[in-house]
ZADO-1210 file (C-alpha; in nm, 4 decimals, padded with zeros to 6 digits):
<atoms>
<atom x="03.3862" y="-02.1558" z="-03.2546" code="UNK" pos="1"/>
<atom x="03.1584" y="-02.1191" z="-02.9589" code="UNK" pos="2"/>
<atom x="02.7961" y="-02.0359" z="-03.0399" code="UNK" pos="3"/>
<atom x="02.6525" y="-01.7221" z="-02.8823" code="UNK" pos="4"/>
<atom x="02.3773" y="-01.7847" z="-02.6271" code="UNK" pos="5"/>
<atom x="02.0170" y="-01.7183" z="-02.7370" code="UNK" pos="6"/>
<atom x="01.8218" y="-01.4773" z="-02.5238" code="UNK" pos="7"/>
<atom x="01.4539" y="-01.4160" z="-02.4874" code="UNK" pos="8"/>
<atom x="01.3336" y="-01.0887" z="-02.6441" code="UNK" pos="9"/>
<atom x="01.3440" y="-00.8801" z="-02.3216" code="UNK" pos="10"/>
<atom x="01.6956" y="-01.0000" z="-02.2345" code="UNK" pos="11"/>
<atom x="01.8181" y="-00.9466" z="-02.5943" code="UNK" pos="12"/>
<atom x="01.6742" y="-00.5929" z="-02.5913" code="UNK" pos="13"/>
<atom x="01.8461" y="-00.5241" z="-02.2579" code="UNK" pos="14"/>
<atom x="02.1801" y="-00.6609" z="-02.3880" code="UNK" pos="15"/>
<atom x="02.1494" y="-00.4468" z="-02.7024" code="UNK" pos="16"/>
<atom x="02.0704" y="-00.1368" z="-02.4952" code="UNK" pos="17"/>
<atom x="02.3630" y="-00.1948" z="-02.2557" code="UNK" pos="18"/>
<atom x="02.5931" y="-00.2486" z="-02.5533" code="UNK" pos="19"/>
<atom x="02.4814" y="00.0688" z="-02.7265" code="UNK" pos="20"/>
<atom x="02.5057" y="00.2782" z="-02.4123" code="UNK" pos="21"/>
<atom x="02.8514" y="00.1369" z="-02.3316" code="UNK" pos="22"/>
<atom x="02.9698" y="00.2317" z="-02.6796" code="UNK" pos="23"/>
<atom x="02.8175" y="00.5824" z="-02.6393" code="UNK" pos="24"/>
<atom x="02.9962" y="00.6225" z="-02.3027" code="UNK" pos="25"/>
<atom x="03.3268" y="00.5089" z="-02.4575" code="UNK" pos="26"/>
<atom x="03.2865" y="00.7711" z="-02.7365" code="UNK" pos="27"/>
<atom x="03.2107" y="01.0371" z="-02.4746" code="UNK" pos="28"/>
<atom x="03.5264" y="00.9503" z="-02.2802" code="UNK" pos="29"/>
<atom x="03.7305" y="00.9592" z="-02.6021" code="UNK" pos="30"/>
<atom x="03.5816" y="01.3030" z="-02.6876" code="UNK" pos="31"/>
<atom x="03.6637" y="01.4358" z="-02.3382" code="UNK" pos="32"/>
<atom x="04.0177" y="01.3076" z="-02.3671" code="UNK" pos="33"/>
<atom x="04.0539" y="01.4769" z="-02.7075" code="UNK" pos="34"/>
<atom x="03.9189" y="01.8053" z="-02.5668" code="UNK" pos="35"/>
<atom x="04.1867" y="01.7820" z="-02.2957" code="UNK" pos="36"/>
<atom x="04.4513" y="01.7326" z="-02.5644" code="UNK" pos="37"/>
<atom x="04.3176" y="02.0386" z="-02.7514" code="UNK" pos="38"/>
<atom x="04.3295" y="02.2442" z="-02.4305" code="UNK" pos="39"/>
<atom x="04.6884" y="02.1293" z="-02.3689" code="UNK" pos="40"/>
<atom x="04.7899" y="02.2176" z="-02.7239" code="UNK" pos="41"/>
<atom x="04.8859" y="01.8563" z="-02.7946" code="UNK" pos="42"/>
<atom x="04.6616" y="01.8240" z="-03.1037" code="UNK" pos="43"/>
<atom x="04.4954" y="02.0570" z="-03.3518" code="UNK" pos="44"/>
<atom x="04.1691" y="02.0586" z="-03.5426" code="UNK" pos="45"/>
<atom x="04.1974" y="01.9665" z="-03.9092" code="UNK" pos="46"/>
<atom x="03.9381" y="02.1838" z="-04.0775" code="UNK" pos="47"/>
<atom x="03.8103" y="02.0971" z="-04.4262" code="UNK" pos="48"/>
<atom x="03.5628" y="02.2805" z="-04.6455" code="UNK" pos="49"/>
<atom x="03.2458" y="02.0665" z="-04.6237" code="UNK" pos="50"/>
<atom x="02.8929" y="02.0743" z="-04.7636" code="UNK" pos="51"/>
<atom x="02.6944" y="02.0741" z="-04.4399" code="UNK" pos="52"/>
<atom x="02.3767" y="01.9323" z="-04.5935" code="UNK" pos="53"/>
<atom x="02.5651" y="01.6409" z="-04.7485" code="UNK" pos="54"/>
<atom x="02.7445" y="01.5758" z="-04.4198" code="UNK" pos="55"/>
<atom x="02.4134" y="01.5725" z="-04.2343" code="UNK" pos="56"/>
<atom x="02.2587" y="01.3382" z="-04.4897" code="UNK" pos="57"/>
<atom x="02.5531" y="01.1035" z="-04.4506" code="UNK" pos="58"/>
<atom x="02.5246" y="01.1078" z="-04.0693" code="UNK" pos="59"/>
<atom x="02.1514" y="01.0358" z="-04.0819" code="UNK" pos="60"/>
<atom x="02.2044" y="00.7529" z="-04.3278" code="UNK" pos="61"/>
<atom x="02.4908" y="00.5976" z="-04.1301" code="UNK" pos="62"/>
<atom x="02.2785" y="00.5940" z="-03.8155" code="UNK" pos="63"/>
<atom x="01.9701" y="00.4583" z="-03.9971" code="UNK" pos="64"/>
<atom x="01.7684" y="00.7721" z="-03.9172" code="UNK" pos="65"/>
<atom x="01.6897" y="00.8800" z="-04.2740" code="UNK" pos="66"/>
<atom x="01.3264" y="00.7623" z="-04.2542" code="UNK" pos="67"/>
<atom x="01.2770" y="00.8927" z="-03.8998" code="UNK" pos="68"/>
<atom x="01.4159" y="01.2457" z="-03.9346" code="UNK" pos="69"/>
<atom x="01.2640" y="01.4937" z="-04.1743" code="UNK" pos="70"/>
<atom x="01.4934" y="01.7614" z="-04.3101" code="UNK" pos="71"/>
<atom x="01.4804" y="02.0625" z="-04.5410" code="UNK" pos="72"/>
<atom x="01.8454" y="02.1182" z="-04.6245" code="UNK" pos="73"/>
<atom x="01.9390" y="02.4175" z="-04.8444" code="UNK" pos="74"/>
<atom x="02.2015" y="02.3566" z="-05.1127" code="UNK" pos="75"/>
<atom x="02.5385" y="02.5177" z="-05.1051" code="UNK" pos="76"/>
<atom x="02.5828" y="02.5760" z="-04.7309" code="UNK" pos="77"/>
<atom x="02.9493" y="02.5129" z="-04.6687" code="UNK" pos="78"/>
<atom x="03.1751" y="02.5578" z="-04.3661" code="UNK" pos="79"/>
<atom x="03.5321" y="02.4885" z="-04.2597" code="UNK" pos="80"/>
<atom x="03.4993" y="02.2202" z="-03.9946" code="UNK" pos="81"/>
<atom x="03.6850" y="01.9154" z="-03.8670" code="UNK" pos="82"/>
<atom x="03.4701" y="01.6302" z="-04.0074" code="UNK" pos="83"/>
<atom x="03.5614" y="01.4041" z="-03.7129" code="UNK" pos="84"/>
<atom x="03.4129" y="01.6596" z="-03.4725" code="UNK" pos="85"/>
<atom x="03.1070" y="01.7439" z="-03.6841" code="UNK" pos="86"/>
<atom x="02.9673" y="01.3854" z="-03.6916" code="UNK" pos="87"/>
<atom x="02.8211" y="01.3674" z="-03.3466" code="UNK" pos="88"/>
</atoms>
């Protein structure tokens, strides 16, 4: 296996940023394509009954933002949403 090149800190930070932004752009394009499919009637939302506070906690944890975002989430707030579309 070929070893990955080692970069200085500034270059490594730039590579990380470009990679993250490229992934964000790819997700945006996928979302726009899905919206087009919704508009065309080719797909439908799949709504589930979700605990919104728990969903938000999961999203914050997944992104590593738990320690950086302060929340006061009331218990028992539920909604019918498509979980794929809620996790932004």
